C-alpha positions in Angstrom: 0.1 0.1 0.0 1.2 3.5 -0.7 2.2 6.0 1.9 0.1 8.8 2.9 0.7 12.0 0.9 1.6 14.2 4.1 2.9 16.8 1.6 -0.2 17.4 -0.4 -2.4 17.2 2.7 -0.3 20.0 4.3 -0.6 22.2 1.2 -4.4 21.8 1.0 -4.6 22.8 4.7 -2.4 25.9 3.8 -4.5 26.7 0.7 -7.9 26.1 2.7 -8.8 23.4 0.0 -11.7 20.9 0.5 -11.5 17.8 -1.6 -14.1 19.2 -3.7 -12.7 22.6 -4.2 -9.2 21.0 -4.9 -10.8 18.9 -7.6 -12.5 22.0 -9.2 -9.3 23.9 -9.2 -7.4 20.9 -10.9 -10.2 20.8 -13.6 -9.4 24.5 -14.1 -5.6 24.0 -14.2 -6.2 21.4 -16.8 -8.3 23.7 -18.9 -5.9 26.5 -18.9 -3.5 24.1 -20.3 -5.8 23.4 -23.0 -7.0 19.8 -21.5 -10.4 18.6 -20.5 -10.2 16.2 -17.7 -12.6 14.4 -15.3 -11.8 15.0 -11.6 -13.9 14.9 -8.4 -13.5 14.4 -4.6 -12.8 10.8 -4.8 -9.9 11.5 -6.9 -8.4 13.7 -4.1 -9.2 11.0 -1.4 -7.0 8.7 -3.4 -4.2 11.2 -3.8 -4.2 11.7 -0.1 -3.6 8.0 0.4 -0.5 7.9 -1.8 -2.1 7.2 -5.4 -0.2 8.8 -8.1 -2.5 9.7 -11.1 -1.3 9.3 -14.6 -0.4 11.8 -17.4 -0.2 15.5 -16.8 -2.8 15.3 -13.8 0.3 15.5 -11.2 1.4 19.0 -12.9 -2.2 20.0 -13.0 -2.6 19.4 -9.2 0.9 21.1 -8.4 -0.2 24.1 -10.7 -3.9 24.2 -9.0 -2.4 24.2 -5.3 0.4 26.6 -6.3 -2.1 29.2 -7.7 -4.0 29.2 -4.4 -0.9 29.5 -2.1 0.9 32.0 -4.3 4.1 30.2 -5.3 5.0 28.0 -8.2 5.0 24.2 -7.0 6.6 21.2 -8.6 5.2 17.6 -8.4 8.0 17.0 -5.9 6.5 19.6 -3.8 3.1 17.9 -3.8 4.6 14.6 -2.8 4.4 13.0 -6.1 7.9 13.2 -7.5 9.6 9.9 -6.3 6.6 7.8 -7.2 6.8 9.4 -10.7 10.4 8.6 -10.9 9.6 4.9 -9.9 7.1 4.5 -12.6 9.3 5.9 -15.4 9.6 3.4 -18.4 13.0 2.7 -19.8 12.0 3.9 -23.3 11.4 7.4 -22.0 12.9 10.0 -24.0 14.0 7.7 -27.2 10.8 9.0 -29.0 10.7 12.0 -31.5 7.2 13.0 -30.3 4.2 14.1 -32.6 3.6 17.3 -30.4 5.6 19.9 -28.8 3.7 19.6 -25.3 4.6 15.9 -25.3 8.2 16.8 -25.5 7.9 19.4 -22.6 6.5 16.6 -20.3 9.2 14.2 -21.5 12.2 16.4 -20.8 10.5 17.2 -17.3 10.4 13.8 -16.6 14.0 13.2 -17.8 15.2 15.9 -15.7 13.5 14.4 -12.5 14.5 10.8 -13.3 18.2 12.1 -13.8 18.3 14.1 -10.6 16.9 10.7 -8.7 19.6 8.9 -10.8 17.0 6.5 -12.0 19.4 3.6 -13.4 17.3 2.3 -16.1 17.8 5.8 -17.8 21.0 7.3 -16.6 23.1 4.6 -17.3 21.5 2.8 -20.1 23.2 1.9 -23.5 22.2 4.0 -26.4 19.8 2.7 -29.0 20.8 2.8 -32.6 17.3 2.6 -33.9 16.4 5.7 -31.8 19.2 7.8 -33.5 18.1 6.8 -36.8 14.4 7.3 -36.3 14.9 10.6 -34.7 17.0 12.0 -37.6 14.7 11.0 -40.3 11.6 12.2 -38.6 13.4 15.7 -38.2 14.5 15.7 -41.7 10.8 15.0 -43.1 8.6 16.1 -40.3 6.2 19.1 -41.4 6.4 22.3 -39.3 4.6 22.6 -35.9 1.8 24.9 -35.4 2.0 27.9 -32.9 3.7 27.6 -29.5 1.4 30.2 -27.9 0.6 29.0 -24.4 -1.7 30.5 -21.8 0.1 29.4 -18.4 0.3 30.9 -15.1 3.6 32.7 -15.3 4.4 35.4 -17.9 7.5 34.5 -19.9 9.3 37.1 -22.1 12.6 38.0 -23.8 14.6 38.5 -20.6 13.5 34.8 -19.4 14.8 33.5 -22.8 18.2 35.6 -22.4 18.6 34.1 -18.9 18.3 30.5 -20.0 20.9 31.2 -22.8 23.2 33.2 -20.4 23.1 30.3 -17.7 23.5 27.9 -20.5 26.8 29.9 -21.6 28.1 29.7 -18.2 27.7 26.3 -17.8 29.2 25.5 -21.4 32.4 27.2 -20.1 32.5 25.2 -17.0 32.0 22.1 -19.2 35.0 23.1 -21.3 37.3 24.0 -18.6 36.7 21.3 -16.0 34.8 18.5 -17.9 31.3 17.3 -18.3 31.3 15.6 -14.6 32.1 18.9 -12.8 28.7 20.6 -13.1 26.5 18.3 -14.9 24.0 17.6 -12.2 23.8 21.6 -11.2 22.9 22.1 -15.0 20.1 19.6 -14.7 18.9 20.9 -11.4 18.6 24.5 -12.9 16.6 23.2 -15.8 14.4 21.1 -13.5 13.7 24.0 -11.0 13.8 27.1 -13.2 13.2 26.4 -16.7 10.4 24.0 -16.5 7.9 26.6 -15.1 8.9 28.8 -18.1 8.0 25.9 -20.6 4.6 25.6 -18.7 4.1 29.4 -18.6 2.4 32.0 -20.6 4.0 33.3 -23.7 3.2 34.2 -27.5 4.1 32.1 -30.4 7.3 34.2 -31.2 8.6 34.0 -27.6 7.6 30.3 -27.5 10.0 29.5 -30.5 12.6 31.6 -28.8 12.3 29.6 -25.6 12.4 26.3 -27.3 15.5 27.2 -29.2 17.1 28.3 -25.9 15.9 25.1 -24.1 17.0 23.1 -27.0 20.5 24.4 -26.7 20.6 23.8 -22.8 19.5 20.3 -23.6 22.4 20.0 -26.2 24.7 21.0 -23.6 23.2 18.6 -21.1 23.7 15.8 -23.7 27.3 16.7 -24.1 28.1 17.0 -20.4 26.4 13.6 -19.9 28.2 12.0 -22.9 31.3 13.4 -21.4 30.4 11.8 -18.0 29.9 8.4 -19.6 26.1 8.4 -19.0 25.2 7.6 -22.6 21.9 6.7 -22.1 20.6 9.8 -20.7 22.9 11.7 -22.9 21.1 10.0 -26.1 17.8 11.0 -24.6 18.6 14.7 -24.0 20.0 14.9 -27.5 16.8 13.4 -29.0 14.6 15.9 -27.1 16.7 18.8 -27.9 16.4 17.9 -31.7 12.6 17.6 -31.2 12.6 21.2 -29.5 14.6 22.6 -32.6 11.8 21.3 -34.6 9.1 23.2 -32.6 11.3 26.1 -32.7 11.7 25.9 -36.4 15.7 26.3 -35.7 17.0 24.0 -38.6 20.6 25.3 -37.9 20.5 24.1 -34.2 19.0 20.7 -35.1 21.9 20.3 -37.3 24.2 21.0 -34.4 22.4 18.3 -32.3 22.7 15.7 -34.8 26.4 16.6 -35.2 26.6 15.8 -31.3 24.7 12.4 -31.9 27.4 11.7 -34.5 30.2 12.6 -32.1 28.8 10.3 -29.5 28.2 7.4 -31.9 31.7 7.4 -32.9 33.1 7.4 -29.5 30.9 4.3 -28.9 32.0 2.5 -31.8 28.8 2.9 -34.0 30.7 4.3 -36.8 28.3 3.7 -39.6 25.4 5.3 -37.5 27.8 8.2 -36.8 28.5 8.9 -40.5 24.7 8.7 -41.2 24.0 11.2 -38.4 26.9 13.6 -39.6 25.3 13.4 -43.1 21.8 14.2 -41.9 23.4 17.3 -39.9 24.4 19.0 -43.3 21.5 17.6 -45.4 18.7 18.7 -43.2 19.5 22.5 -43.0 21.2 22.7 -46.4 19.5 25.7 -47.7 20.5 27.8 -44.6 23.7 26.3 -43.6 26.6 28.6 -43.0 30.3 27.7 -43.6 31.2 27.2 -40.0 28.5 24.9 -39.2 29.0 22.8 -42.5 32.7 22.6 -41.8 32.1 21.0 -38.4 29.4 18.5 -39.8 31.8 17.3 -42.5 34.5 17.1 -39.8 32.0 14.8 -37.9 31.6 12.6 -40.9 35.4 12.5 -41.5 35.9 11.2 -37.8 33.3 8.4 -38.4 34.9 7.5 -42.0 38.3 7.3 -40.5 37.4 4.9 -37.8 35.7 2.6 -40.7 39.1 2.7 -42.7 37.5 4.7 -45.7 40.6 6.8 -46.4 39.1 8.3 -49.4 35.8 9.4 -48.0 37.8 11.0 -44.9 40.0 12.9 -47.3 37.1 14.3 -49.1 35.1 15.2 -46.0 38.2 17.1 -44.4 38.9 18.9 -47.8 35.2 20.1 -47.7 35.6 21.0 -44.3 38.7 23.2 -44.6 37.1 24.7 -48.0 33.9 25.8 -45.9 35.7 26.9 -43.1 37.7 29.3 -45.2 34.6 30.9 -46.4 33.3 32.0 -43.1 32.7 35.7 -42.1 32.2 37.4 -38.6 28.5 37.1 -38.9 27.8 34.0 -41.4 26.9 31.4 -38.5 25.1 31.5 -35.2 27.1 32.5 -32.1 27.2 29.0 -30.6 29.4 27.5 -33.4 32.0 30.1 -32.8 34.2 28.0 -31.0 34.6 25.8 -34.2 37.8 27.4 -35.9 41.3 26.6 -37.5 42.2 25.2 -34.0 39.3 23.0 -33.6 39.7 21.6 -37.2 43.3 21.0 -36.8 42.3 18.7 -34.0 39.8 16.8 -35.9 42.1 16.3 -38.6 44.6 14.9 -36.2 42.2 12.4 -34.8 41.3 11.3 -38.4 45.0 10.8 -39.4 45.7 9.0 -36.4 42.8 6.6 -36.8 44.1 6.4 -40.5 47.6 5.2 -39.4 48.9 8.4 -41.1 50.9 9.2 -37.9 53.5 11.6 -39.2 50.5 13.9 -40.6 48.7 13.6 -37.6 51.6 14.8 -35.5 52.2 17.8 -37.9 48.5 18.8 -37.8 48.5 18.3 -33.9 50.9 21.4 -33.6 48.2 23.7 -34.5 45.3 22.0 -32.4 46.2 23.4 -28.9 44.4 26.6 -27.7 46.5 26.9 -24.5 44.2 29.5 -22.9 43.0 27.8 -20.0 39.4 27.7 -20.9 39.7 24.7 -23.3 41.6 22.5 -21.2 39.7 19.2 -22.3 40.1 20.0 -25.9 43.6 20.8 -25.5 44.0 17.5 -23.4 42.5 15.6 -26.4 44.6 16.9 -28.9 47.6 16.7 -26.9 46.9 13.2 -26.3 46.2 12.5 -29.9 49.8 13.9 -30.8 51.4 11.8 -28.2 49.9 8.7 -29.8 51.1 9.8 -33.2 54.8 10.0 -31.9 54.7 6.7 -30.3 53.0 5.1 -33.6 56.0 6.6 -35.5 58.4 5.0 -32.9 59.5 8.4 -31.6 58.6 7.0 -28.2 60.7 9.4 -25.9 58.7 12.6 -27.7 55.5 10.7 -27.4 55.8 10.0 -23.7 57.1 13.7 -23.1 53.8 15.2 -24.9 51.8 12.6 -23.0 52.8 14.1 -19.4 51.9 17.5 -20.9 48.5 15.9 -21.6 48.1 14.4 -18.3 49.0 17.8 -16.6 46.3 19.3 -18.6 43.8 16.7 -17.4 44.4 17.3 -13.6 41.3 19.4 -13.1 39.1 17.5 -15.5 36.1 15.2 -14.5 35.5 13.4 -17.8 34.9 9.8 -18.5 36.1 10.5 -22.1 39.4 11.9 -20.8 39.9 8.6 -19.0 39.0 6.6 -22.0 41.8 8.6 -24.0 44.3 7.7 -21.5 43.3 3.8 -21.9 43.5 4.0 -25.7 47.0 5.5 -25.5 47.9 2.6 -22.7 46.7 0.3 -25.4 49.0 1.6 -28.0 52.0 1.2 -25.8 53.5 -2.3 -27.1 55.5 -4.7 -25.0 58.8 -3.6 -26.6 57.9 0.1 -25.8 57.2 -0.9 -22.2 60.7 -2.4 -21.9 62.4 0.7 -22.7 64.0 2.9 -20.4 61.9 6.0 -21.7 58.6 4.2 -20.9 59.8 3.3 -17.3 60.6 6.8 -16.6 57.4 8.2 -18.1 55.4 5.5 -16.1 57.1 6.6 -12.9 55.9 10.3 -13.4 52.5 9.3 -15.1 51.6 7.3 -12.0 51.3 10.8 -10.1 48.4 12.1 -12.2 44.7 11.4 -11.6 43.6 10.4 -15.1 46.5 7.6 -15.5 45.2 6.3 -11.9 41.7 6.3 -13.1 42.4 4.7 -16.3 44.0 1.8 -14.5 
C-alpha cells in the first residue's frame, strides 16, 4: 500500500482546500493548459492515500495548489515526484514526439529521473534505432503549429536571455573542467527554473525562442552527460533537443544536435551510425547552412569515416570542411558555433589521420590544435593525447611520452569519462617492446602521479 501523502495534505490545509474545491481547481488548471479532464472529490481522497495519477494530472495538481498558495510548485512539492520516478519507463526520451507539449513533459520527466539517478535511464546503453528514427523524422517532419501558451507565469525576452546566459556559463565550466564537474547542477537548474517557463504564458514568437534556448541547453546537457560516460541519458537529452529545435523552427541548431549525436556514436564504436548522423546534420538544413557549421558537420563525418577505414571518403570530407571554414565571416553562422575554428579543425584532422595510421601527418597537424588559453582544457587534453599517440606510433617514444605527460598535466582538473578513455586508448597503443624501454619506465613513474592515469588503471 502506498504511503499517505503528507505533503499534499499540508498544502491543502495551507490553501484552505476541501476535497471538492481542489478537484474543481485541478479541472480549471487542466483547462488553462488546453486539456479537458474528469476529476472529483474521490480522486483527491486517493491522492491523499498515496495514489499517483497518470499523465499530466500531477502537474495540474501542483499548478492548482500553487495558484492558491501563491507560489510555483513542482510535483515533488506535492509529494508525487519520487513515485513518478519509480513509474518511469525505460524507453522514456527515446521517441521523437508528434507534439511539442509531449516533448515538454518528456524532458521534465527526464530531468526528474536524472536527479533521482534512475538507473534504467541514466546508465542505459544508447539505442541505434532511436538515433536513426529521430534523424529521419526531423528531416521529413512538417513544421509545428503555433507555440502560444496560456499558463500562469508570463514569459518574455528576458527569461529567454536568462536561459541562454546560464547555459553559456555552464558551457564554459564544461570546457574548462569537464562534463562531470557541473552536470548535475545544470540539470537541477533546468528542472527548477526552466520547467516553469515551458509551462508558462507566452506568444508564439517567444515560445519559439524559448524552445530554441531550451534545446541549446539540452544539447549541452547531452554533451555533459556523454562526457561523463552516461550515454543513455545523453542520447535521450539529444533526441529531445532535436525535437525542440523542430518546434522552434531552428534547423541550424537541429543540425548541431545531429552532429553531437554523430560524435557520441563515433566514441561508442557505432561508426556507420555516426557517418549517417553527420550527413543528416548537413543535409537537413542545407538551404540555410553557414560555412562554419557545414565545416563542423563534415569534420564529424570524416571522424566516422576514418574509424571505418574509408581513407578516400575521409579525405574528401576533410577537404570540404577546410574549404567551407575558409569561407566563414564574422556573421555567417550562429554564435554557438563560433568555437569551431582552425584550431578545432586541426584537432579533428589530427584524430582522423591518427585513426587512418598516418601518424606523421597527425603529429604535424597536432601542432596547430592546442588553444593553450586555460579555458579549453579538455579540448587541449584530447589534442595533446592524440599528438602523443602519433609520435609513439612512429616509434618516437621519447617525444610521445613527453607529450603524454603534458596531456596528463592538462587533465588534472578534468572530470571526464572521455578523458579517462583517451588515456586507456593511449595505454593500449604502448607495445610490449616500448614498455621495456627506459623511456617508458621513466614516463610511467611520473604518470602514476596524475589522476587520469590512476583512473584509467
